[in-house]
C-alpha positions in Angstrom: 63.4 99.5 94.9 64.2 98.4 98.5 67.1 96.0 99.1 67.8 93.9 102.2 71.4 92.8 102.6 71.4 89.9 105.0 74.1 88.7 107.4 77.2 90.3 105.9 80.2 91.3 108.0 79.4 95.1 108.1 82.6 97.3 108.2 81.9 100.9 109.0 85.0 103.0 109.9 82.8 105.9 111.1 82.0 104.2 114.3 84.3 101.1 114.2 81.5 98.6 113.4 82.9 95.2 112.5 80.2 92.6 113.0 77.6 90.5 111.2 74.5 92.7 110.6 71.6 93.3 108.1 71.2 96.5 106.1 67.9 97.7 104.6 68.0 100.2 101.7 64.8 102.2 101.1 63.2 103.1 97.8 65.0 106.5 97.9 68.4 104.9 97.8 69.3 105.5 101.5 70.1 103.2 104.4 66.9 102.8 106.3 68.0 100.3 108.9 71.3 98.9 110.1 70.7 96.1 112.7 71.7 92.6 113.8 68.5 91.3 112.3 65.9 92.9 110.1 62.6 91.1 109.4 61.1 93.8 107.2 60.3 92.8 103.7 62.1 94.2 100.7 61.9 94.0 96.9 65.2 92.3 96.7 67.2 90.3 99.1 71.0 89.9 98.9 72.5 87.0 100.9 75.8 88.3 102.2 76.9 85.6 104.6 80.6 85.3 104.6 81.1 88.6 102.7 82.4 92.0 103.8 79.8 94.8 103.5 81.7 98.1 103.2 80.9 101.7 102.3 81.2 102.1 98.6 84.9 102.5 97.6 86.0 105.9 96.5 88.9 106.4 94.1 90.6 109.8 94.3 92.7 109.2 91.2 91.5 108.0 87.8 92.1 109.1 84.2 88.9 108.9 82.2 90.5 110.3 79.0 87.2 112.0 78.2 87.0 114.4 76.4 89.4 113.9 73.5 91.0 110.5 74.0 88.0 108.2 74.2 89.7 105.5 72.3 91.6 104.9 75.6 88.7 105.2 77.9 85.5 107.2 78.2 83.3 108.2 81.1 80.9 105.3 80.7 83.5 102.6 80.1 85.6 103.9 83.0 82.6 103.9 85.3 81.7 100.3 84.4 85.3 99.2 85.1 85.3 101.1 88.4 82.0 99.6 89.4 83.4 96.1 88.7 86.2 97.0 91.1 83.8 98.1 93.8 84.1 101.8 93.4 80.9 104.0 93.7 82.7 107.3 93.3 85.7 108.2 91.2 87.6 111.4 90.6 88.6 112.1 87.0 91.9 113.9 86.4 91.9 117.0 84.2 94.7 116.1 81.7 92.2 115.5 78.8 92.0 117.0 75.4 91.0 119.8 75.8 92.3 120.2 79.4 89.6 120.6 82.0 90.4 124.2 82.8 87.0 125.9 82.6 83.4 125.3 83.7 82.2 124.2 80.3 84.4 121.1 80.2 83.4 120.3 83.8 79.8 120.5 82.8 80.5 118.3 79.8 81.9 115.5 81.9 79.2 115.8 84.6 76.4 115.8 82.0 77.9 112.7 80.4 78.3 111.1 83.9 74.6 111.4 84.5 74.3 108.2 82.4 77.1 106.4 84.3 76.3 103.7 86.8 78.4 105.3 89.5 79.4 108.8 90.6 82.1 110.4 88.4 83.4 113.8 89.6 85.6 115.9 87.4 88.7 117.6 88.9 89.7 120.9 87.5 93.1 121.9 86.3 95.2 124.5 88.2 96.5 126.4 85.2 95.1 127.1 81.8 96.0 124.3 79.4 98.1 122.8 82.2 100.9 125.0 80.9 101.8 126.3 84.4 101.7 129.9 83.3 98.2 131.3 84.1 95.6 130.2 86.6 92.6 128.5 85.3 89.0 129.5 86.3 89.2 127.6 89.6 86.2 129.3 91.2 84.1 128.8 88.1 85.0 125.1 87.9 84.2 124.6 91.6 80.8 126.3 91.1 80.2 123.8 88.2 80.9 120.9 90.6 84.6 120.2 90.5 85.5 118.8 94.0 89.2 119.5 93.8 92.0 121.0 91.6 95.1 119.2 90.3 97.7 119.5 87.6 98.0 115.7 87.6 100.5 114.3 85.2 102.9 117.1 86.1 103.6 119.7 88.8 103.1 123.5 88.6 106.7 124.4 88.6 106.1 128.2 89.2 105.8 128.3 93.0 104.3 131.8 92.9 101.4 130.7 90.7 100.9 127.5 92.7 100.8 129.5 95.9 98.0 131.6 94.5 96.1 128.5 93.5 96.5 127.1 97.0 95.1 130.3 98.5 92.1 130.1 96.2 91.6 126.5 97.1 91.8 127.3 100.8 89.1 130.0 100.4 86.9 127.7 98.4 87.6 124.8 100.9 88.6 122.3 98.3 91.7 120.0 98.3 94.7 120.4 96.0 95.7 117.0 94.6 99.4 117.1 93.9 101.4 115.1 91.4 104.9 115.7 92.7 107.5 115.8 90.0 110.3 118.3 89.4 110.5 118.3 85.6 113.9 120.0 85.7 115.6 116.9 87.1 113.7 114.1 85.3 116.3 114.2 82.5 114.4 111.8 80.2 114.0 109.1 82.8 111.4 106.4 82.2 112.1 103.9 85.0 113.6 104.0 88.5 117.2 105.1 88.7 118.9 102.0 90.1 121.6 99.6 89.1 119.3 97.0 87.5 117.6 99.5 85.2 121.0 101.0 84.4 122.2 97.6 83.4 119.5 97.4 80.8 120.4 100.8 79.5 117.1 102.5 80.6 117.3 106.1 81.8 116.3 106.5 85.4 114.1 108.8 87.4 115.8 109.6 90.8 113.8 109.7 94.0 114.6 113.4 94.4 112.3 114.1 91.4 109.4 113.4 93.7 111.0 114.3 97.0 111.8 117.9 96.1 108.2 118.8 95.1 106.8 116.9 98.1 108.8 119.1 100.4 107.9 122.3 98.5 104.2 121.5 98.4 104.0 120.6 102.1 105.8 123.9 103.0 103.4 125.9 100.7 100.4 124.1 102.3 101.8 125.1 105.7 102.0 128.7 104.9 98.8 129.1 102.8 96.7 126.9 105.1 95.3 125.0 102.1 94.3 121.3 102.2 97.0 119.4 100.3 96.6 115.8 99.1 99.7 114.1 97.7 99.1 111.7 94.8 100.7 108.3 94.3 103.7 108.6 96.7 106.5 106.2 95.9 109.6 107.0 97.8 111.0 106.5 101.3 111.6 110.3 101.7 108.0 111.0 100.8 106.9 108.9 103.8 109.3 110.8 106.1 108.1 114.2 104.8 104.5 113.2 105.2 105.1 112.2 108.8 106.8 115.5 109.5 103.9 117.4 107.9 101.4 115.7 110.0 103.5 116.1 113.2 103.5 119.8 112.6 99.7 120.0 112.1 99.9 120.8 108.4 96.7 120.0 106.4 98.2 117.2 104.3 97.0 113.8 103.4 98.5 111.3 100.9 97.7 108.2 98.9 99.6 105.2 97.7 98.8 102.8 94.9 98.7 99.0 94.8 101.5 98.8 92.2 103.8 100.8 94.4 103.2 98.9 97.6 103.3 95.5 95.8 106.0 95.7 93.2 109.6 97.0 92.9 111.9 97.6 90.0 113.3 94.1 90.5 109.9 92.7 89.5 110.0 94.5 86.2 110.4 93.0 82.8 112.5 95.8 81.3 111.1 95.1 77.9 107.5 95.2 78.9 105.8 98.7 78.9 103.1 97.2 81.2 105.6 98.1 84.0 106.0 101.7 82.9 104.2 104.2 85.1 104.9 107.5 86.7 106.2 107.6 89.3 108.1 104.4 88.5 108.3 101.2 90.5 111.0 101.9 93.2 113.3 99.8 95.3 112.5 97.3 98.0 113.6 99.9 100.6 111.0 102.4 99.2 108.3 99.7 99.1 109.0 98.7 102.7 108.7 102.4 103.7 105.4 102.7 101.9 104.1 99.6 103.7 105.1 101.0 107.0 103.4 104.3 106.1 100.2 102.5 105.3 100.4 100.5 108.5 101.1 103.4 110.9 98.5 105.8 109.3 100.9 108.1 107.5 99.1 107.3 104.3 95.4 108.1 104.6 94.2 106.8 101.2 94.7 103.9 98.7 94.0 105.1 95.2 94.5 103.4 91.8 95.9 106.0 89.4 93.9 104.1 86.7 95.5 105.4 83.5 94.4 103.5 80.4 96.1 103.6 77.0 95.4 101.8 73.7 97.0 98.5 72.8 98.9 100.2 70.0 100.4 102.8 72.3 101.6 100.4 74.9 102.6 97.6 72.5 105.9 99.2 71.7 109.3 99.8 73.3 109.7 100.8 76.9 111.2 104.1 75.7 108.3 105.0 73.3 105.3 103.8 75.3 103.4 106.3 77.4 103.4 106.1 81.2 100.3 104.5 82.8 98.6 101.3 83.7 95.0 100.4 84.5 94.0 99.6 88.1 90.4 100.1 89.0 89.4 96.4 88.5 92.3 94.9 90.5 92.8 97.4 93.4 90.5 95.8 96.0 91.9 92.3 95.5 95.5 93.6 95.6 94.8 95.5 98.8 93.2 92.5 100.4 95.9 90.0 99.2 98.9 92.2 99.9 97.8 94.2 103.0 94.9 92.4 104.8 96.1 88.8 104.4 99.6 89.9 105.4 98.3 91.5 108.6 99.3 95.0 107.6 95.7 96.3 107.6 92.5 94.9 109.2 89.4 94.6 107.0 88.0 97.6 108.8 91.2 99.6 107.9 90.9 98.5 104.3 87.4 100.1 104.2 88.8 103.2 106.0 91.5 103.8 103.4 89.5 103.0 100.4 86.2 104.7 101.3 86.0 106.7 104.6 89.2 108.6 104.3 88.8 109.5 100.6 85.4 110.8 101.5 86.9 113.0 104.2 89.4 114.4 101.8 86.5 115.4 99.6 84.4 116.7 102.6 81.8 114.2 101.5 79.1 112.5 103.5 79.8 109.2 101.7 82.0 106.5 103.1 79.7 105.3 105.8 76.9 102.8 106.4 75.1 104.8 109.0 71.3 105.0 109.0 70.2 107.9 106.7 73.4 107.7 104.6 73.3 107.4 100.8 73.4 103.6 100.0 76.8 103.4 98.3 77.9 99.9 99.3 80.6 97.4 98.2 80.1 93.7 99.0 83.3 91.8 98.9 84.0 88.1 98.9 87.2 87.5 101.0 87.5 83.8 100.2 87.4 83.9 96.4 90.8 83.2 94.8 91.2 84.1 91.1 93.8 85.0 88.5 94.0 88.5 87.1 93.3 88.4 83.3 93.7 91.6 81.4 91.6 90.2 78.6 88.6 90.1 81.0 88.8 93.8 81.9 85.8 96.0 81.4 88.1 99.0 80.9 89.2 99.8 77.4 92.8 99.7 78.8 94.6 96.3 79.2 98.0 97.3 80.3 98.8 95.9 83.8 101.8 94.3 85.4 99.5 92.0 87.3 98.3 89.9 84.4 98.4 86.3 85.5 98.8 87.1 89.2 96.7 85.0 91.6 94.9 87.1 94.2 92.3 86.6 96.9 89.2 88.6 97.4 86.6 89.7 94.8 83.8 92.3 94.5 80.4 90.6 94.5 78.1 93.6 94.4 78.6 97.4 93.9 75.5 99.4 94.9 75.5 103.1 94.1 72.6 105.2 95.5 70.6 102.1 96.1 71.0 100.8 92.6 73.0 97.7 91.8 75.8 99.0 89.5 77.6 95.7 89.3 76.9 92.1 90.3 79.4 89.3 89.9 76.6 86.8 89.3 73.8 88.7 87.7 70.3 87.2 88.5 
């Protein structure tokens, strides 16, 4: 079915387009025309006046919990939630049950994702069972369609094994997505290590837990020549190390999440596990450094780290609750409210960090609205003000520190491969 999107503010980071235009999607799900005015007839017309029309958002960091923990989320529910948030492609992390450490599990996810309304790509684990002791079948998983490898949820602490994985990833030309956490110095921490959290008697996670592994991974990337992508950076030193890496020409990119650039440990209710995530909310100094890193281009990507859990798991004490919050349905609004409206990013840069740059990390031809491109498109209303309500989430997860927060900007349509995956106001 052909679709004509009329008079939206088209934002395409590939060539810097930022102007009111029409887009025509053909019957094959590709962009047929991109012009100031298109008079050609179409099966469906979407009036986009006053809206942003961006390349479909791409989330490099989600936890689908499928296989094995589908009471928390599954491929289909996670895809619906992501579509509501404007995402047309998401990467699923491999810390499932069983771990995604072989081609069979990759095939399971991708087969199930054929019924999803957006693109779900399964990342492969670096080591068998994510135990850090023996390399997984990386080549086999890549042949099965895994776009990257990661040990997300932990770091591979054996640097020799990790170095070998990086060399394989280099040869296969895929990125390594790195969760940076030195498990040897976590010491049972569950929140940021600062005076306020100490006052409430909660064990802290020091910044060095992240910083030590960020430094190690960047050095290993330098020497192996692999493509390294740092996940959910949270500390001031991570920003400094990223700048250093880029200045020295190392193949390293990095992401930051909305919760880390919006909140600090001072915003936390120390009794509410909705504020418990890993890495934890840091200090205002860290948050300010992240903001500066977003502004100056040190951070290439904004990702969600969508990590759903059941109500029973999170409805307990801060000490007992698992790490993780949901984020796919709130990310775009938080980026717009906290970064665009505060003049940290332009709307075009928002599209760049949420679509074009993630596509580049994946060596994907998505993330653009050029003629001939696959019609993955997000239409966003920058005027809509609304209040985040966890009870209205499509995700099975409900845990968010943003419940009740007023935000501006809302996804109106998500179009994936020329098909409408989500519409705010269904016809």
